[in-house]
ZAMARGU-4260 file (C-alpha; in steps of 0.2 Angstrom, whole numbers, plus 5000, padded with zeros to 4 digits):
<rodrens>
0) 5000/5000/5000 | 5006/5017/4995 | 5009/5029/5010 | 4999/5045/5009 | 5005/5061/5017
5) 4993/5072/5027 | 4990/5061/5042 | 4974/5051/5046 | 4962/5065/5047 | 4946/5063/5036
10) 4946/5071/5019 | 4930/5081/5022 | 4939/5096/5028 | 4948/5097/5012 | 4932/5095/5002
15) 4924/5109/5012 | 4939/5121/5009 | 4939/5115/4991 | 4921/5122/4988 | 4927/5139/4993
20) 4942/5138/4982 | 4931/5132/4968 | 4920/5148/4970 | 4936/5158/4969 | 4942/5149/4954
25) 4926/5154/4945 | 4933/5172/4943 | 4934/5169/4924 | 4915/5169/4923 | 4915/5188/4928
30) 4921/5193/4911 | 4903/5198/4905 | 4901/5209/4921 | 4915/5221/4916 | 4917/5218/4897
35) 4905/5232/4894 | 4917/5244/4903 | 4932/5238/4893 | 4922/5241/4877 | 4915/5258/4882
40) 4929/5265/4893 | 4943/5260/4881 | 4933/5261/4865 | 4935/5243/4858 | 4924/5236/4844
45) 4915/5219/4846 | 4929/5209/4838 | 4942/5216/4849 | 4931/5213/4864 | 4928/5195/4859
50) 4947/5192/4857 | 4949/5198/4875 | 4936/5185/4879 | 4947/5172/4871 | 4961/5178/4881
55) 4950/5175/4897 | 4946/5158/4891 | 4964/5153/4887 | 4969/5159/4904 | 4955/5150/4913
60) 4957/5133/4905 | 4975/5131/4899 | 4982/5122/4914 | 4996/5111/4908 | 5009/5119/4919
65) 4998/5117/4935 | 4994/5099/4929 | 5013/5095/4929 | 5016/5105/4945 | 5003/5096/4955
70) 5013/5080/4954 | 5029/5089/4959 | 5023/5101/4973 | 5011/5101/4987 | 4994/5109/4985
75) 4998/5124/4995 | 5011/5129/4982 | 4999/5127/4968 | 4986/5138/4977 | 4999/5151/4981
80) 5004/5152/4963 | 4986/5154/4958 | 4983/5168/4970 | 4998/5178/4963 | 4992/5176/4945
85) 4975/5183/4951 | 4983/5198/4959 | 4994/5202/4945 | 4981/5200/4930 | 4966/5208/4938
90) 4977/5221/4945 | 4982/5227/4928 | 4964/5227/4922 | 4959/5237/4937 | 4972/5250/4933
95) 4965/5251/4915 | 4946/5252/4919 | 4948/5264/4934 | 4959/5275/4923 | 4973/5275/4936
100) 4985/5272/4922 | 4980/5279/4905 | 4983/5271/4888 | 4988/5254/4893 | 4991/5244/4876
105) 4978/5232/4870 | 4992/5218/4869 | 4996/5221/4888 | 4977/5220/4892 | 4976/5204/4882
110) 4991/5196/4892 | 4983/5202/4908 | 4967/5193/4904 | 4977/5177/4901 | 4986/5179/4918
115) 4972/5184/4929 | 4959/5170/4924 | 4974/5158/4923 | 4973/5158/4942 | 4957/5147/4940
120) 4967/5133/4932 | 4979/5133/4947 | 4966/5134/4960 | 4954/5121/4952 | 4969/5109/4948
125) 4974/5110/4966 | 4957/5106/4974 | 4951/5094/4960 | 4967/5083/4960 | 4968/5083/4979
130) 4950/5079/4982 | 4948/5065/4969 | 4964/5057/4976 | 4956/5058/4993 | 4940/5051/4987
135) 4946/5038/4974 | 4930/5028/4974 | 4918/5042/4972 | 4926/5051/4957 | 4911/5056/4948
140) 4902/5063/4963 | 4917/5073/4969 | 4920/5080/4952 | 4902/5085/4951 | 4901/5094/4967
145) 4917/5104/4965 | 4914/5108/4947 | 4896/5112/4952 | 4902/5125/4964 | 4914/5132/4951
150) 4899/5133/4939 | 4888/5143/4952 | 4902/5155/4956 | 4896/5166/4942 | 4880/5169/4951
155) 4890/5172/4967 | 4901/5185/4959 | 4885/5193/4951 | 4877/5194/4968 | 4893/5202/4976
160) 4894/5214/4960 | 4876/5220/4961 | 4874/5221/4980 | 4890/5225/4988 | 4900/5233/4974
165) 4885/5243/4967 | 4887/5237/4949 | 4905/5245/4948 | 4916/5236/4936 | 4932/5244/4943
170) 4927/5239/4960 | 4924/5221/4955 | 4941/5220/4947 | 4949/5227/4963 | 4939/5214/4973
175) 4946/5200/4961 | 4964/5206/4963 | 4964/5207/4982 | 4949/5197/4988 | 4952/5181/4979
180) 4970/5179/4984 | 4966/5182/5002 | 4953/5168/5002 | 4966/5157/4994 | 4978/5161/5008
185) 4965/5157/5021 | 4960/5140/5013 | 4978/5135/5009 | 4981/5125/5025 | 4966/5114/5023
190) 4968/5108/5005 | 4980/5094/5006 | 4981/5075/5004 | 4973/5064/5017 | 4970/5046/5020
195) 4958/5041/5006 | 4940/5039/5010 | 4933/5022/5009 | 4916/5018/5001 | 4913/5006/5016
200) 4910/5020/5027 | 4891/5020/5029 | 4890/5039/5033 | 4899/5044/5016 | 4884/5043/5005
205) 4874/5054/5018 | 4888/5067/5018 | 4888/5068/4999 | 4869/5070/4999 | 4870/5084/5012
210) 4883/5094/5001 | 4873/5091/4985 | 4857/5097/4994 | 4866/5112/5001 | 4873/5117/4984
215) 4857/5115/4976 | 4848/5126/4989 | 4862/5139/4986 | 4860/5139/4968 | 4841/5141/4969
220) 4843/5154/4982 | 4855/5164/4971 | 4844/5163/4956 | 4829/5169/4966 | 4837/5183/4975
225) 4845/5190/4959 | 4828/5190/4950 | 4820/5198/4966 | 4833/5212/4967 | 4832/5216/4948
230) 4813/5216/4948 | 4808/5224/4965 | 4823/5235/4967 | 4825/5230/4985 | 4833/5241/4998
235) 4852/5240/5002 | 4848/5232/5019 | 4838/5218/5012 | 4851/5215/4998 | 4865/5214/5012
240) 4855/5201/5021 | 4854/5191/5005 | 4873/5191/5004 | 4874/5186/5022 | 4863/5171/5019
245) 4873/5167/5004 | 4889/5166/5014 | 4881/5155/5027 | 4875/5143/5013 | 4892/5143/5006
250) 4899/5137/5023 | 4887/5122/5024 | 4900/5109/5018 | 4911/5113/5033 | 4897/5106/5044
255) 4902/5089/5040 | 4920/5090/5047 | 4913/5099/5062 | 4900/5085/5065 | 4913/5072/5063
260) 4924/5081/5076 | 4910/5083/5089 | 4902/5066/5085 | 4916/5054/5079 | 4911/5037/5072
265) 4920/5021/5070 | 4929/5021/5053 | 4931/5007/5041 | 4946/4996/5042 | 4959/5003/5031
270) 4962/4986/5023 | 4946/4987/5014 | 4952/5002/5005 | 4969/4994/5002 | 4961/4980/4993
275) 4952/4991/4981 | 4964/5005/4977 | 4980/4996/4970 | 4997/5003/4972 | 4997/5010/4955
280) 4984/5023/4960 | 4999/5033/4968 | 4993/5047/4979 | 5010/5053/4983 | 5019/5068/4975
285) 5032/5066/4961 | 5036/5052/4949 | 5043/5039/4960 | 5033/5023/4955 | 5036/5006/4950
290) 5034/5003/4931 | 5021/4990/4925 | 5031/4975/4921 | 5027/4957/4915 | 5039/4942/4913
295) 5050/4940/4898 | 5063/4928/4893 | 5081/4933/4889 | 5086/4916/4884 | 5083/4898/4890
300) 5077/4895/4908 | 5094/4889/4912 | 5102/4906/4907 | 5088/4917/4913 | 5094/4920/4930
305) 5104/4936/4926 | 5088/4946/4927 | 5092/4958/4912 | 5079/4967/4902 | 5077/4963/4883
310) 5064/4967/4871 | 5061/4949/4867 | 5059/4950/4848 | 5071/4936/4845 | 5064/4924/4858
315) 5053/4909/4853 | 5035/4908/4860 | 5040/4892/4870 | 5054/4900/4879 | 5043/4915/4882
320) 5031/4905/4891 | 5044/4895/4901 | 5052/4911/4907 | 5035/4919/4912 | 5031/4904/4922
325) 5047/4905/4931 | 5046/4924/4933 | 5064/4925/4928 | 5064/4941/4917 | 5053/4956/4917
330) 5048/4968/4903 | 5039/4984/4902 | 5022/4984/4895 | 5010/4997/4890 | 4995/5001/4902
335) 4978/4995/4898 | 4963/5007/4899 | 4958/5009/4917 | 4976/5009/4923 | 4988/5024/4926
340) 4994/5031/4909 | 5008/5043/4907 | 5004/5058/4896 | 5015/5052/4882 | 5005/5035/4883
345) 4988/5043/4883 | 4990/5054/4869 | 4993/5040/4857 | 4976/5032/4861 | 4961/5035/4849
350) 4949/5036/4865 | 4959/5051/4871 | 4957/5061/4855 | 4939/5056/4853 | 4935/5062/4871
355) 4945/5078/4867 | 4935/5082/4851 | 4918/5078/4859 | 4923/5090/4874 | 4930/5103/4862
360) 4914/5104/4852 | 4902/5104/4868 | 4911/5117/4878 | 4919/5127/4864 | 4902/5130/4857
365) 4894/5134/4874 | 4908/5146/4879 | 4905/5156/4863 | 4887/5159/4869 | 4893/5163/4887
370) 4906/5176/4881 | 4894/5185/4870 | 4879/5183/4882 | 4877/5201/4885 | 4878/5206/4867
375) 4865/5191/4863 | 4853/5198/4875 | 4855/5216/4869 | 4852/5210/4851 | 4836/5203/4856
380) 4830/5218/4866 | 4836/5213/4884 | 4846/5228/4891 | 4849/5221/4908 | 4858/5204/4906
385) 4863/5200/4924 | 4848/5189/4925 | 4854/5180/4909 | 4871/5177/4917 | 4863/5171/4934
390) 4852/5159/4924 | 4866/5152/4914 | 4876/5150/4930 | 4863/5141/4939 | 4859/5129/4925
395) 4878/5127/4922 | 4879/5122/4941 | 4864/5110/4939 | 4872/5102/4924 | 4888/5099/4933
400) 4881/5093/4949 | 4868/5082/4941 | 4880/5076/4928 | 4891/5069/4941 | 4877/5061/4952
405) 4867/5054/4937 | 4883/5047/4928 | 4889/5039/4945 | 4872/5031/4948 | 4869/5023/4931
410) 4887/5018/4930 | 4886/5007/4946 | 4868/5001/4942 | 4870/4996/4924 | 4888/5000/4920
415) 4882/5014/4908 | 4897/5023/4901 | 4898/5041/4907 | 4900/5048/4889 | 4882/5042/4885
420) 4876/5058/4894 | 4888/5069/4883 | 4879/5062/4868 | 4862/5066/4875 | 4867/5084/4880
425) 4875/5087/4863 | 4858/5082/4854 | 4849/5094/4866 | 4862/5108/4861 | 4858/5106/4843
430) 4840/5110/4847 | 4845/5124/4858 | 4856/5133/4845 | 4842/5131/4833 | 4831/5140/4846
435) 4844/5154/4848 | 4844/5156/4829 | 4825/5157/4827 | 4825/5172/4840 | 4807/5168/4844
440) 4799/5179/4857 | 4800/5172/4874 | 4812/5158/4870 | 4829/5167/4876 | 4827/5162/4894
445) 4823/5144/4890 | 4837/5143/4877 | 4850/5150/4890 | 4844/5138/4903 | 4845/5123/4892
450) 4862/5128/4886 | 4869/5131/4903 | 4863/5114/4909 | 4871/5105/4894 | 4887/5115/4896
455) 4888/5109/4914 | 4886/5091/4910 | 4900/5091/4897 | 4912/5098/4910 | 4907/5086/4924
460) 4907/5071/4913 | 4924/5074/4905 | 4933/5075/4922 | 4929/5058/4929 | 4930/5049/4912
465) 4948/5055/4910 | 4952/5047/4927 | 4942/5031/4923 | 4951/5028/4907 | 4969/5034/4911
470) 4970/5033/4930 | 4973/5046/4944 | 4992/5047/4945 | 4994/5059/4930 | 4976/5065/4931
475) 4981/5083/4933 | 4990/5085/4917 | 4978/5074/4907 | 4963/5084/4913 | 4971/5101/4910
480) 4975/5095/4892 | 4957/5091/4889 | 4952/5108/4896 | 4961/5116/4881 | 4946/5112/4871
485) 4937/5127/4880 | 4949/5141/4874 | 4952/5133/4858 | 4933/5133/4854 | 4932/5151/4861
490) 4946/5156/4849 | 4938/5148/4833 | 4920/5150/4837 | 4919/5166/4847 | 4934/5176/4842
495) 4935/5172/4823 | 4917/5167/4819 | 4905/5176/4831 | 4914/5192/4833 | 4917/5194/4814
500) 4899/5191/4810 | 4893/5203/4824 | 4904/5217/4818 | 4899/5215/4800 | 4881/5216/4804
505) 4883/5231/4815 | 4893/5239/4801 | 4879/5236/4789 | 4866/5244/4801 | 4877/5259/4804
510) 4883/5261/4786 | 4902/5258/4792 | 4916/5247/4788 | 4917/5233/4800 | 4934/5239/4807
515) 4926/5256/4811 | 4911/5249/4820 | 4910/5249/4839 | 4891/5251/4840 | 4879/5238/4846
520) 4871/5226/4834 | 4852/5224/4835 | 4841/5210/4828 | 4842/5191/4826 | 4855/5192/4811
525) 4869/5197/4823 | 4871/5179/4829 | 4860/5169/4818 | 4874/5162/4806 | 4885/5158/4822
530) 4871/5148/4830 | 4868/5138/4814 | 4887/5134/4813 | 4887/5129/4831 | 4872/5117/4829
535) 4881/5108/4814 | 4896/5106/4825 | 4886/5098/4839 | 4879/5086/4826 | 4897/5081/4822
540) 4901/5080/4841 | 4886/5068/4844 | 4892/5056/4831 | 4910/5056/4839 | 4902/5054/4856
545) 4892/5038/4850 | 4908/5031/4843 | 4918/5034/4859 | 4904/5027/4870 | 4904/5010/4860
550) 4923/5009/4861 | 4924/5011/4880 | 4909/5002/4886 | 4919/4986/4889 | 4931/4996/4900
555) 4917/5001/4911 | 4910/4984/4912 | 4927/4978/4918 | 4929/4992/4930 | 4912/4993/4938
560) 4906/4975/4937 | 4895/4971/4952 | 4891/4989/4955 | 4907/4994/4964 | 4923/5001/4957
565) 4938/4990/4955 | 4955/4991/4946 | 4961/4978/4934 | 4971/4964/4942 | 4986/4969/4931
570) 4988/4986/4940 | 4994/4977/4956 | 5011/4972/4948
</rodrens>
């Protein structure tokens, strides 16, 4: 059994702290709250603004460096790096929007929008990798919870923005530059490796249900209070009470470690977990692990006691079997799906790229709508788009939380591959984009809600699928490589497609050249072609998802036979 640093304390403290860090990691979702100030104060056109949105997505999702670092350094180092990136990036944006520094170059603002939201990659990697290793037998549930809170963070920041910060973009950027790093420093001590939780603990399911219920209540509360504050124009006192209750709901996951401290229960025997989590599921930092090997002959049985390693190309099958029987010589072998893959071993697999393409289409198209949500609302006659952002955030949260819960349930019940739910949601996304393109009266809220839910499911399903197929040891790097699909989609679909079409249409309406247009575009034609292209892309994504599901179904039948997670026997070598 592999030793785990961090003592024998239960991992629920780290999960509770991880919830707060995931909220902080959602700072990238605030782009639409201050993007209008970037456009008006600095005089950018829509294409320039969408390219800044692409920078935001690149920073938020390109986490290859934190993915590598999470196997080299303890979580607190990753969190500290993320806090510094947040301070630096949003600090520069605050200097520009507040006019503290005049004439900051566009290129510098673009770089700042890569650095600031890149804190999300560092923070999310630290809490996600640590907690999935702390709960190796409940990966889908943990991923759904953490990414669910990350999804609802947009609504949390919207509440803070509208109530405490009085809709001030410059104050919001200052809050992101200082408040988020302070929160990370406070939570840094609690996010660390612990003794892995065992599914034999009868209270574990109840604890997860409590966190899921608390998070759902928080999401519903945020959506309701945002709508009430917008419609009824509530007093500042009532709005401040709303924020206070929100903070109390955010603290709900911490009730579990408090309860376990006050009322300790008898934990399961560690041997039960040892039998289920093989030594290849290394939870320690660094690369020091035993290679997967199997017997190989270097010669006849009589000469094989030297123990050397050969490739075996010139050895007969008979001698091979004899040597394997005696265990005389070992050779390296490639891992099988479900075992721990190195990055170089995973990227040569067809399943890896199929999953990447499916995720790229799903989240890349979804983030295009998210980045342009304010302009989409204005084009259809909605001048206050905070409700649209809150609705998207809430449904994004539901999709992330529900995707993790539903996929885990059907996986253990009928060994249904998680990617089935990616297929279903991409079909729904086709219908949703056609609904956006039609621009029928009264359909915008429904379309935003459907898209937010499907977007969330895509995120929450991809994460545990990566760990199921390629193991937990190098999960941080593999997951962050998959996440590149988000900014890549934003660059292609939002920056190059949506921004170009929007500016062309705005120029037609104003009688200007596209490069001279910084005016708003009105009417369904502003985004209609974009939505039709996104619908076609999701059709391709649906087909790829079906192929992937058929390919990996035997893997899930092997891993979850009998309704409980088990690793292949070969991983114990």
